[in-house]
N, C-alpha and C positions, 0 to 999 in steps of 0.2 A: 353337190357331191354327196354320194350315198355310201357311207362307210359302215359296214356291219361287222362287228367283232364278236368273238365268243365270250368276252368278258368286258370289263370296264375300260379297256384300252381304246376302243372305238370312240367312246364319249370323250375321253381325254384328248384324242386327236382333234375332235371338234373344238374343244376348249382352246387347244394350242393355236388353232387356225382362227379362233374368234368368230365362228359362224354358227348359225342355229342348227339344232339337231334335225337331220333330214330323214330319220327313220325312227321307228318305235323301239329299237333294240338298245336303248341307252341304259347304262349302269345296271346291266343284268348279266346273268350267267346263261350260257347255252351249252349243253353237254355235247360231247363229240359226235354221238350218233344223231342227235337232233340237228347239229350244225351241218353234218354231211347231207342230211335230208333237205335242209334249207337251201344249200347250194344246188343240189341235184334237181329239186322240184320247185325252185323259186318261181318260175313262170306259171306253175300249175297250182299254186297255193292261193286260196281265197283268204287274204289277211283280215277281211271284215267278218269272217266267221270264226269266232273265238269264245272261249269260256274262261272265266276267272275261277281259280281254285285256291284253297289253302295250300301253302307251299308243299310241293312234293319233292323237294330237294333236301337230301340228308335230314330226314325227320329226327334222327337221333342227335343232331347237332343243334344245341339250344339257340345259337345265334340266328338260326333261320326260323325259329318259332314266330308265329304271328306275321309271317310274310306271305307273298302270293306268287303263284305261277299262272301263266296263261297257256291254254291249250288251243293251238291255232289250226283250224280246218281239219281237226282230227288227225293231224300229221306231226306237229312239232310242239314241244314244250319249251317255254322260255321262263326264266326264274328271276323275278324282281325282288332282289334281296335287300334293297334299301328303303322300301316302303313298309313301315312297321305299324301294325295295328296296336294302338295304345289308347284306351278309353279316357286317359287323363288329359288328352290334348284335343281341344275343340277346333284347333286350326293346325295346319302343318308346321311342325317345329323341328328345327335342326337339332339332332342329338348332341352335336358339338357345342351348341349354346347351353346345354344342360350340364354336360360333363366337363367342358373346357378342353376336351381332347379332340383331335381331328377325327371326323367321321362324315361319311356321305349319307348316313341314315336320316330318314324323316319319320317323325313320330306323329301319328294322327289317328283319331278315333274312326275316321272314314277312309283309312288308307287304301282299302280295296277300290273305292270309287275314284280316289286320286290316281291310282294305278291305271284304271281303265281310261280315265280322261286323258292322261298323258299319252297312253297308247294311241287312242283315236286321233288326238291332235297331231302327233308326229307322223302317224301313218298317212295323213293327208298330204304331207310334204314328200313322201317317198315316191319320186317321179323318175329319177335317173336310174340307170342300171347300177347294180351294187358292185362295190369293191369289198371283198371279204378279207378280214384281217384275223389271223390265228396266232395266238401266243400260248405258251404253256399254262396249263391249269390242272388242278387236281380232277377236274371234270372232263379232261381231254387226254386220252391215253396216246402213247406214241403210235400205236397201230391206227388209231382213229385219225391222227394227224396225217399219217401216210395215205390213208384212204382219201382224204381231202386233196392231197397233193396229186395223186394218180387219177383222180376223177376227171373224165373228159367233160369239160364245160367251157362255154364261151366267156365265163366271168373271170375277171382278174382276182387272184388270191395272193395275199402277202403273208409270209410266215416269218415270225420272229422266234428263232430257235437257238439253243446252245450248240456249241461246236461238237459236243459229243453225240448229238442226234444223228442217227444213221438213216439214209434213204437211198434209193436207187435213182440216180440222176437220169438214167435212160427212161425211167417210167414217169418222170416229172412232167406234168402237163405244161404245155407251152405258155399258158397264161399264168403260171405260178412264179413267184419271186421269193427267194429264200434270203433272209437277212440273218447273219450270225451275230448274236448278241455277245457283248463282253461278259466276262465272268462276274464283274462287279459293276454297280452303278445303274442298273436298269431293273431294280426290284419292284418298284411301284408303278402303277398305271401311267402316271404323268411322265415318269422317266422313260418308260417303254414307248409312249406316244412320241416324245421328242426324238428318240433314237430312230424310230421308224420314219418319221418325217425327214430326218437328216440323211437317211440311207436308202429310201425307197425310190427307185426310178419311176415306178408306176404313179406314185402320188405326186412326185415332182412334175411329171408331164401333165398330170391332171390339173394341178394348181396353176401351172404356167400356161 
């Protein structure tokens, strides 16, 4: 199964299913415009052509300092926010082991190399057609979500959205599934993953 999401929800779905990550878009952010391009141009992107850059995501936000972005085939940026360059660590170390607080961050002096290695390893597993999962993010505007909904594409797209989200059902592409999330209880990626798995017809058919 090849599940690609705009944030950490996709990786959390893999964890809930207890299967290996089958694409390189795990635990990263993809902004709305880049995600739209990813869906539209998926068959035309050379994923082996990439550059690793210092993070170009919210440079003014200190939490993303010393992290990395990949620029793929001169078309899309993806942002690996959990691989953090830290010269004090000679091997990858969970930040949670240092602070005692939950975190998905890894600290490592060669975090850029680790990031590339993870990308290449998981890219080799990306064989099946993708299922795209979109949930709310500060990097995905309502208009950008609607653009992904209305885009004509053969690929299945699953949207986890609040009830207040407005869209034109007549423009909704036939391969899109909209799941309305409850007001409470699906704040974190793991909770969202469970809710999607329990309510998505697309994923249930794929799993079964």
